[in-house]
C-alpha positions, 0 to 999 in steps of 0.5 A: 148844845156846845161840843167840848168842855162842860161848865163845871170842867172849866177852871179859868184863871183863879186868884190864888191869893185872896184876903180872908176878910174879902172871902167873908164879904160879898163875892167878887164880880168875876165869881158872881158871873162865873157862878151864874154861868155855871148855874145856867148850864152855859160854857164860856164858849156859849157865852162868847157866841151869844154876846160876841165877847171874845173868850179870853176876855170872858175868862179874864173878867171871871178871874176879876182881871179887867185889864183886857177890856181897855178901860173902865167904860168898856169893862162896864159894858162887858160886865153888863153884857155878860150879866144879861147873858147869864140871867143876872141883874147887872146893876149890883155888879156895876155898883160894886165895880164902881166901889172897887175902881173909883166910882163913875169912869172918866171920859174915854176917847172914842174907840171900837165898841167893847163888843167883839168884832162882828163878821161882815156878812158875805155879799148875797145874790138877788133875793128871789123870795122877796122878788116872788112876794113882790110879784104876787102882791103886784098881780093881786093889786092889778086884778083888784084894780081892774075889777073895781074899774070894770064895776064902775064902767058898768054903772055908767052904762046903766045910767045911759040905758035909763035915759040920762042925757049929757046935760042932766045933772047926776048926783055923785055916788059914793064909791066903795073904798079900794081894798088894800093889797094883802100883805105877804103871808107865809104862803109866799115862803111855802111857794119857794122852790122845793129843792131848797130849804127856806127859814124865816126868823121873826123877833116876835117877843123882843130883840135877839142876836142871831147868826146864820150859816149856809151848808158850807159853814159860811156866815150869811147873817150875824146881827141883832133883830129888833122886836118886829123884825124878820129875816129869811134865809135860803140854801140848797141843803142846810141852814145853821142858826144860833139864837141868842134869845130863843124865847123871843123868836118865832121860826118858820121852816119851809112855810111851817111854824116850828112849835118849840117851847124855847125859854126866854134868854136861852141860847139855841143852836139849830140846823134845818134841811129841805125835809124839815119839819118832819111829818108827825 
């Protein structure tokens, strides 16, 4: 949960002069986004962290001021991103924006993406977990290949013992298909050093933005996982996570799956240590 102001305490820029007939019509885009955010129990900080849209832009849009967006194209992009973050259908809001700002936007010169700047992840050292998994797979594959070759040589020796000569024709035998090497499993993570905390994040049910920091608060990953993608993080004592859509994520901590009933679209802030998950 975020520390600081609650959604109800926040009172970003509000228009003091609103026409009476407009109040009776549909709510403004900014009002609709703000009401949906408060109904979802989110603060502006929560929305900014989940969408990477800067807080001053979130405040401005909720006050129906789209000038900080840098143009219609980016304003539409921000509206779509914020609406999804507060579980609101963005299409009616985009249609309303078009009605109020002249329909489809004119072509805009190339510029940085409307989303907030992403922090470049720090250069990481060698991934010893991946190297360990690769070594285990290589050993298993080598043992399987050696056993298969040994069985084939034993069959040839049996043919010689039964009296077959080099000139005799031997009907070809069907060889058993070589079994594929098993894919790395959670046991590889469980084999990680006991003096560290290992966290694996898997986007099992959809895409989700995630951020991960080490025990010093340094960013080690900040990006979007597509469905089916996984990321593994390791630290000497703590791993801090922020999940933009926790309902789409499966978590494995120190080789064990975390059984949490995260709701689709929920934003979760989590911290795991070497002792997690706790027994019982």
